[in-house]
N, CA, C and O atoms as a GROMACS GRO file, in nm:
protein
  364
    1MET      N    1   1.986  -1.343  -2.526
    1MET     CA    2   1.910  -1.438  -2.447
    1MET      C    3   1.765  -1.392  -2.441
    1MET      O    4   1.739  -1.274  -2.416
    2SER      N    5   1.673  -1.482  -2.464
    2SER     CA    6   1.532  -1.442  -2.464
    2SER      C    7   1.484  -1.414  -2.323
    2SER      O    8   1.544  -1.461  -2.225
    3ASN      N    9   1.377  -1.339  -2.313
    3ASN     CA   10   1.321  -1.302  -2.184
    3ASN      C   11   1.277  -1.425  -2.105
    3ASN      O   12   1.298  -1.430  -1.983
    4THR      N   13   1.216  -1.523  -2.170
    4THR     CA   14   1.171  -1.644  -2.102
    4THR      C   15   1.290  -1.722  -2.048
    4THR      O   16   1.283  -1.776  -1.937
    5ASN      N   17   1.398  -1.728  -2.124
    5ASN     CA   18   1.519  -1.796  -2.081
    5ASN      C   19   1.579  -1.730  -1.958
    5ASN      O   20   1.625  -1.798  -1.866
    6GLN      N   21   1.579  -1.596  -1.955
    6GLN     CA   22   1.631  -1.522  -1.841
    6GLN      C   23   1.550  -1.552  -1.715
    6GLN      O   24   1.607  -1.567  -1.607
    7GLU      N   25   1.419  -1.560  -1.729
    7GLU     CA   26   1.334  -1.587  -1.614
    7GLU      C   27   1.361  -1.725  -1.556
    7GLU      O   28   1.354  -1.743  -1.435
    8ASN      N   29   1.392  -1.822  -1.640
    8ASN     CA   30   1.418  -1.957  -1.594
    8ASN      C   31   1.554  -1.972  -1.527
    8ASN      O   32   1.571  -2.058  -1.441
    9THR      N   33   1.653  -1.889  -1.566
    9THR     CA   34   1.788  -1.904  -1.513
    9THR      C   35   1.817  -1.818  -1.391
    9THR      O   36   1.913  -1.846  -1.318
   10ARG      N   37   1.739  -1.716  -1.366
   10ARG     CA   38   1.769  -1.630  -1.251
   10ARG      C   39   1.733  -1.701  -1.120
   10ARG      O   40   1.639  -1.779  -1.114
   11LYS      N   41   1.812  -1.671  -1.018
   11LYS     CA   42   1.791  -1.732  -0.886
   11LYS      C   43   1.671  -1.666  -0.819
   11LYS      O   44   1.664  -1.544  -0.808
   12LYS      N   45   1.578  -1.749  -0.775
   12LYS     CA   46   1.458  -1.700  -0.708
   12LYS      C   47   1.472  -1.720  -0.558
   12LYS      O   48   1.518  -1.824  -0.512
   13TYR      N   49   1.434  -1.620  -0.484
   13TYR     CA   50   1.439  -1.624  -0.338
   13TYR      C   51   1.295  -1.616  -0.286
   13TYR      O   52   1.236  -1.508  -0.287
   14PRO      N   53   1.238  -1.728  -0.242
   14PRO     CA   54   1.098  -1.727  -0.198
   14PRO      C   55   1.076  -1.636  -0.077
   14PRO      O   56   1.161  -1.623   0.011
   15VAL      N   57   0.960  -1.574  -0.075
   15VAL     CA   58   0.923  -1.483   0.033
   15VAL      C   59   0.794  -1.534   0.096
   15VAL      O   60   0.698  -1.564   0.023
   16PRO      N   61   0.788  -1.545   0.229
   16PRO     CA   62   0.666  -1.592   0.295
   16PRO      C   63   0.546  -1.503   0.264
   16PRO      O   64   0.560  -1.383   0.239
   17SER      N   65   0.430  -1.563   0.266
   17SER     CA   66   0.308  -1.489   0.229
   17SER      C   67   0.280  -1.371   0.322
   17SER      O   68   0.221  -1.272   0.279
   18GLU      N   69   0.321  -1.380   0.449
   18GLU     CA   70   0.299  -1.267   0.540
   18GLU      C   71   0.375  -1.143   0.492
   18GLU      O   72   0.326  -1.031   0.505
   19ILE      N   73   0.493  -1.165   0.436
   19ILE     CA   74   0.571  -1.052   0.386
   19ILE      C   75   0.517  -1.007   0.251
   19ILE      O   76   0.516  -0.888   0.222
   20MET      N   77   0.472  -1.101   0.169
   20MET     CA   78   0.412  -1.065   0.040
   20MET      C   79   0.285  -0.983   0.060
   20MET      O   80   0.252  -0.899  -0.023
   21ASP      N   81   0.214  -1.008   0.169
   21ASP     CA   82   0.094  -0.929   0.199
   21ASP      C   83   0.127  -0.781   0.215
   21ASP      O   84   0.045  -0.695   0.184
   22ILE      N   85   0.248  -0.752   0.264
   22ILE     CA   86   0.289  -0.613   0.284
   22ILE      C   87   0.300  -0.542   0.149
   22ILE      O   88   0.253  -0.429   0.136
   23ILE      N   89   0.361  -0.606   0.050
   23ILE     CA   90   0.374  -0.541  -0.081
   23ILE      C   91   0.238  -0.531  -0.150
   23ILE      O   92   0.213  -0.435  -0.223
   24SER      N   93   0.151  -0.628  -0.127
   24SER     CA   94   0.015  -0.619  -0.183
   24SER      C   95  -0.060  -0.500  -0.125
   24SER      O   96  -0.133  -0.431  -0.195
   25GLU      N   97  -0.041  -0.478   0.004
   25GLU     CA   98  -0.105  -0.363   0.069
   25GLU      C   99  -0.047  -0.233   0.015
   25GLU      O  100  -0.120  -0.135  -0.004
   26ALA      N  101   0.084  -0.231  -0.010
   26ALA     CA  102   0.148  -0.112  -0.066
   26ALA      C  103   0.089  -0.080  -0.203
   26ALA      O  104   0.063   0.036  -0.234
   27ILE      N  105   0.070  -0.182  -0.285
   27ILE     CA  106   0.013  -0.162  -0.418
   27ILE      C  107  -0.130  -0.109  -0.408
   27ILE      O  108  -0.171  -0.024  -0.487
   28ALA      N  109  -0.205  -0.159  -0.311
   28ALA     CA  110  -0.342  -0.110  -0.292
   28ALA      C  111  -0.342   0.038  -0.253
   28ALA      O  112  -0.425   0.115  -0.302
   29TYR      N  113  -0.249   0.078  -0.167
   29TYR     CA  114  -0.238   0.220  -0.130
   29TYR      C  115  -0.202   0.305  -0.252
   29TYR      O  116  -0.253   0.416  -0.267
   30ASN      N  117  -0.116   0.254  -0.337
   30ASN     CA  118  -0.079   0.328  -0.457
   30ASN      C  119  -0.199   0.345  -0.550
   30ASN      O  120  -0.220   0.452  -0.607
   31ASP      N  121  -0.278   0.239  -0.565
   31ASP     CA  122  -0.400   0.248  -0.647
   31ASP      C  123  -0.498   0.350  -0.590
   31ASP      O  124  -0.556   0.430  -0.664
   32LEU      N  125  -0.514   0.348  -0.457
   32LEU     CA  126  -0.603   0.446  -0.393
   32LEU      C  127  -0.552   0.588  -0.413
   32LEU      O  128  -0.630   0.680  -0.439
   33LYS      N  129  -0.421   0.606  -0.402
   33LYS     CA  130  -0.360   0.737  -0.421
   33LYS      C  131  -0.398   0.793  -0.558
   33LYS      O  132  -0.436   0.909  -0.571
   34GLU      N  133  -0.387   0.708  -0.660
   34GLU     CA  134  -0.420   0.753  -0.795
   34GLU      C  135  -0.568   0.786  -0.810
   34GLU      O  136  -0.604   0.882  -0.878
   35LYS      N  137  -0.653   0.707  -0.747
   35LYS     CA  138  -0.798   0.733  -0.753
   35LYS      C  139  -0.832   0.865  -0.684
   35LYS      O  140  -0.906   0.947  -0.738
   36TYR      N  141  -0.776   0.885  -0.562
   36TYR     CA  142  -0.805   1.009  -0.488
   36TYR      C  143  -0.751   1.131  -0.561
   36TYR      O  144  -0.812   1.238  -0.556
   37ALA      N  145  -0.638   1.117  -0.629
   37ALA     CA  146  -0.578   1.231  -0.699
   37ALA      C  147  -0.668   1.280  -0.812
   37ALA      O  148  -0.662   1.397  -0.850
   38GLU      N  149  -0.752   1.192  -0.865
   38GLU     CA  150  -0.843   1.230  -0.974
   38GLU      C  151  -0.970   1.298  -0.924
   38GLU      O  152  -1.041   1.362  -1.001
   39LYS      N  153  -0.999   1.283  -0.796
   39LYS     CA  154  -1.124   1.336  -0.739
   39LYS      C  155  -1.105   1.480  -0.692
   39LYS      O  156  -0.997   1.518  -0.646
   40PRO      N  157  -1.211   1.560  -0.704
   40PRO     CA  158  -1.204   1.693  -0.645
   40PRO      C  159  -1.192   1.680  -0.492
   40PRO      O  160  -1.260   1.598  -0.431
   41PHE      N  161  -1.109   1.759  -0.433
   41PHE     CA  162  -1.087   1.759  -0.288
   41PHE      C  163  -1.027   1.628  -0.236
   41PHE      O  164  -1.036   1.598  -0.117
   42GLY      N  165  -0.966   1.550  -0.323
   42GLY     CA  166  -0.905   1.424  -0.282
   42GLY      C  167  -0.756   1.435  -0.254
   42GLY      O  168  -0.689   1.334  -0.229
   43PHE      N  169  -0.703   1.557  -0.260
   43PHE     CA  170  -0.559   1.576  -0.247
   43PHE      C  171  -0.503   1.522  -0.115
   43PHE      O  172  -0.403   1.450  -0.115
   44ARG      N  173  -0.566   1.556  -0.004
   44ARG     CA  174  -0.514   1.513   0.128
   44ARG      C  175  -0.514   1.361   0.139
   44ARG      O  176  -0.420   1.301   0.190
   45LYS      N  177  -0.621   1.299   0.092
   45LYS     CA  178  -0.627   1.153   0.098
   45LYS      C  179  -0.524   1.091   0.005
   45LYS      O  180  -0.466   0.987   0.036
   46ALA      N  181  -0.501   1.154  -0.109
   46ALA     CA  182  -0.400   1.104  -0.203
   46ALA      C  183  -0.261   1.112  -0.141
   46ALA      O  184  -0.182   1.019  -0.155
   47VAL      N  185  -0.232   1.220  -0.074
   47VAL     CA  186  -0.102   1.236  -0.008
   47VAL      C  187  -0.086   1.132   0.102
   47VAL      O  188   0.020   1.070   0.114
   48LYS      N  189  -0.191   1.112   0.182
   48LYS     CA  190  -0.186   1.013   0.290
   48LYS      C  191  -0.161   0.873   0.233
   48LYS      O  192  -0.079   0.798   0.286
   49CYS      N  193  -0.230   0.838   0.126
   49CYS     CA  194  -0.211   0.707   0.064
   49CYS      C  195  -0.072   0.694   0.003
   49CYS      O  196  -0.012   0.587   0.006
   50GLY      N  197  -0.021   0.803  -0.052
   50GLY     CA  198   0.114   0.802  -0.108
   50GLY      C  199   0.219   0.777   0.000
   50GLY      O  200   0.314   0.702  -0.022
   51LYS      N  201   0.200   0.838   0.114
   51LYS     CA  202   0.293   0.816   0.226
   51LYS      C  203   0.285   0.671   0.276
   51LYS      O  204   0.387   0.610   0.306
   52MET      N  205   0.164   0.618   0.284
   52MET     CA  206   0.148   0.480   0.328
   52MET      C  207   0.208   0.383   0.226
   52MET      O  208   0.265   0.280   0.264
   53PHE      N  209   0.195   0.415   0.097
   53PHE     CA  210   0.255   0.333  -0.007
   53PHE      C  211   0.407   0.325   0.013
   53PHE      O  212   0.464   0.216   0.011
   54GLN      N  213   0.470   0.439   0.033
   54GLN     CA  214   0.615   0.442   0.054
   54GLN      C  215   0.656   0.367   0.180
   54GLN      O  216   0.754   0.293   0.180
   55LYS      N  217   0.579   0.386   0.287
   55LYS     CA  218   0.609   0.320   0.414
   55LYS      C  219   0.599   0.168   0.401
   55LYS      O  220   0.686   0.096   0.449
   56MET      N  221   0.493   0.119   0.337
   56MET     CA  222   0.474  -0.025   0.322
   56MET      C  223   0.577  -0.085   0.227
   56MET      O  224   0.624  -0.197   0.250
   57LYS      N  225   0.612  -0.013   0.123
   57LYS     CA  226   0.712  -0.061   0.028
   57LYS      C  227   0.848  -0.074   0.098
   57LYS      O  228   0.918  -0.174   0.081
   58ARG      N  229   0.883   0.027   0.178
   58ARG     CA  230   1.009   0.024   0.253
   58ARG      C  231   1.010  -0.092   0.353
   58ARG      O  232   1.111  -0.160   0.370
   59LYS      N  233   0.896  -0.112   0.419
   59LYS     CA  234   0.884  -0.221   0.516
   59LYS      C  235   0.903  -0.357   0.448
   59LYS      O  236   0.971  -0.444   0.501
   60PHE      N  237   0.843  -0.374   0.330
   60PHE     CA  238   0.858  -0.499   0.255
   60PHE      C  239   1.004  -0.526   0.221
   60PHE      O  240   1.055  -0.634   0.247
   61TRP      N  241   1.070  -0.425   0.162
   61TRP     CA  242   1.208  -0.446   0.119
   61TRP      C  243   1.302  -0.467   0.237
   61TRP      O  244   1.398  -0.544   0.225
   62ASN      N  245   1.278  -0.402   0.349
   62ASN     CA  246   1.360  -0.426   0.468
   62ASN      C  247   1.348  -0.570   0.514
   62ASN      O  248   1.448  -0.635   0.547
   63LYS      N  249   1.225  -0.622   0.517
   63LYS     CA  250   1.204  -0.761   0.559
   63LYS      C  251   1.261  -0.859   0.457
   63LYS      O  252   1.319  -0.961   0.495
   64ALA      N  253   1.245  -0.831   0.329
   64ALA     CA  254   1.298  -0.920   0.224
   64ALA      C  255   1.451  -0.924   0.231
   64ALA      O  256   1.510  -1.030   0.215
   65ARG      N  257   1.514  -0.810   0.253
   65ARG     CA  258   1.661  -0.806   0.261
   65ARG      C  259   1.712  -0.878   0.386
   65ARG      O  260   1.819  -0.938   0.383
   66LYS      N  261   1.636  -0.873   0.495
   66LYS     CA  262   1.677  -0.946   0.616
   66LYS      C  263   1.669  -1.097   0.594
   66LYS      O  264   1.747  -1.172   0.652
   67LEU      N  265   1.576  -1.141   0.511
   67LEU     CA  266   1.565  -1.284   0.480
   67LEU      C  267   1.688  -1.334   0.404
   67LEU      O  268   1.733  -1.446   0.426
   68TYR      N  269   1.741  -1.251   0.316
   68TYR     CA  270   1.852  -1.290   0.229
   68TYR      C  271   1.966  -1.188   0.237
   68TYR      O  272   1.986  -1.110   0.143
   69PRO      N  273   2.041  -1.189   0.347
   69PRO     CA  274   2.150  -1.091   0.360
   69PRO      C  275   2.260  -1.110   0.256
   69PRO      O  276   2.338  -1.018   0.231
   70GLU      N  277   2.269  -1.228   0.196
   70GLU     CA  278   2.374  -1.254   0.096
   70GLU      C  279   2.356  -1.172  -0.032
   70GLU      O  280   2.450  -1.159  -0.111
   71ILE      N  281   2.238  -1.118  -0.054
   71ILE     CA  282   2.218  -1.037  -0.175
   71ILE      C  283   2.200  -0.889  -0.140
   71ILE      O  284   2.147  -0.810  -0.219
   72GLU      N  285   2.247  -0.852  -0.020
   72GLU     CA  286   2.243  -0.712   0.022
   72GLU      C  287   2.327  -0.629  -0.074
   72GLU      O  288   2.438  -0.668  -0.113
   73GLY      N  289   2.275  -0.514  -0.112
   73GLY     CA  290   2.347  -0.426  -0.202
   73GLY      C  291   2.314  -0.449  -0.349
   73GLY      O  292   2.348  -0.366  -0.433
   74GLU      N  293   2.250  -0.559  -0.380
   74GLU     CA  294   2.210  -0.589  -0.518
   74GLU      C  295   2.077  -0.518  -0.547
   74GLU      O  296   2.002  -0.487  -0.455
   75ILE      N  297   2.050  -0.495  -0.674
   75ILE     CA  298   1.920  -0.439  -0.714
   75ILE      C  299   1.824  -0.556  -0.722
   75ILE      O  300   1.842  -0.648  -0.802
   76MET      N  301   1.721  -0.552  -0.638
   76MET     CA  302   1.625  -0.662  -0.631
   76MET      C  303   1.492  -0.622  -0.690
   76MET      O  304   1.453  -0.505  -0.688
   77ARG      N  305   1.423  -0.720  -0.743
   77ARG     CA  306   1.288  -0.704  -0.796
   77ARG      C  307   1.198  -0.807  -0.730
   77ARG      O  308   1.246  -0.906  -0.675
   78VAL      N  309   1.068  -0.783  -0.735
   78VAL     CA  310   0.973  -0.876  -0.676
   78VAL      C  311   0.881  -0.930  -0.784
   78VAL      O  312   0.840  -0.856  -0.874
   79ASP      N  313   0.847  -1.058  -0.775
   79ASP     CA  314   0.745  -1.119  -0.860
   79ASP      C  315   0.628  -1.151  -0.769
   79ASP      O  316   0.633  -1.246  -0.691
   80ILE      N  317   0.524  -1.072  -0.779
   80ILE     CA  318   0.411  -1.084  -0.687
   80ILE      C  319   0.336  -1.215  -0.708
   80ILE      O  320   0.295  -1.280  -0.612
   81ASP      N  321   0.317  -1.254  -0.833
   81ASP     CA  322   0.243  -1.376  -0.861
   81ASP      C  323   0.319  -1.500  -0.814
   81ASP      O  324   0.259  -1.594  -0.762
   82GLY      N  325   0.451  -1.500  -0.832
   82GLY     CA  326   0.532  -1.615  -0.793
   82GLY      C  327   0.575  -1.612  -0.648
   82GLY      O  328   0.630  -1.710  -0.598
   83GLU      N  329   0.550  -1.501  -0.579
   83GLU     CA  330   0.587  -1.480  -0.440
   83GLU      C  331   0.735  -1.505  -0.415
   83GLU      O  332   0.773  -1.584  -0.328
   84TYR      N  333   0.818  -1.436  -0.492
   84TYR     CA  334   0.962  -1.442  -0.472
   84TYR      C  335   1.026  -1.311  -0.514
   84TYR      O  336   0.966  -1.230  -0.585
   85VAL      N  337   1.149  -1.290  -0.468
   85VAL     CA  338   1.230  -1.178  -0.513
   85VAL      C  339   1.348  -1.235  -0.590
   85VAL      O  340   1.382  -1.352  -0.575
   86TYR      N  341   1.409  -1.152  -0.673
   86TYR     CA  342   1.524  -1.194  -0.751
   86TYR      C  343   1.615  -1.073  -0.774
   86TYR      O  344   1.572  -0.958  -0.761
   87VAL      N  345   1.739  -1.102  -0.806
   87VAL     CA  346   1.836  -0.997  -0.835
   87VAL      C  347   1.821  -0.957  -0.979
   87VAL      O  348   1.815  -1.042  -1.068
   88LYS      N  349   1.815  -0.827  -1.004
   88LYS     CA  350   1.800  -0.774  -1.140
   88LYS      C  351   1.927  -0.803  -1.219
   88LYS      O  352   2.037  -0.779  -1.170
   89GLU      N  353   1.911  -0.854  -1.338
   89GLU     CA  354   2.024  -0.882  -1.428
   89GLU      C  355   2.078  -0.753  -1.485
   89GLU      O  356   2.004  -0.657  -1.503
   90GLU      N  357   2.208  -0.751  -1.514
   90GLU     CA  358   2.269  -0.637  -1.582
   90GLU      C  359   2.217  -0.629  -1.724
   90GLU      O  360   2.199  -0.731  -1.789
   91ASP      N  361   2.192  -0.508  -1.772
   91ASP     CA  362   2.143  -0.490  -1.910
   91ASP      C  363   2.256  -0.488  -2.009
   91ASP      O  364   2.233  -0.475  -2.129
   0.00000   0.00000   0.00000
């Protein structure tokens, strides 16, 4: 099955923009972490951003799972552009 076909057939679970903002913030913290890690004396800020990245990511997934308890226990992925989550297909 082609990749495009898989994207069209998988069930999409829409996520409100307030919750999507959380994952966007997490991604921003991850980007900052990488930038600070490259700078001299940026280690502490990189660690702080790394912790915030993990915290925001966990917060996003907790809220997304509460929205759709029927897919609890499944491996979920997020599509940031489409603002939805979906269950990962078996390989």
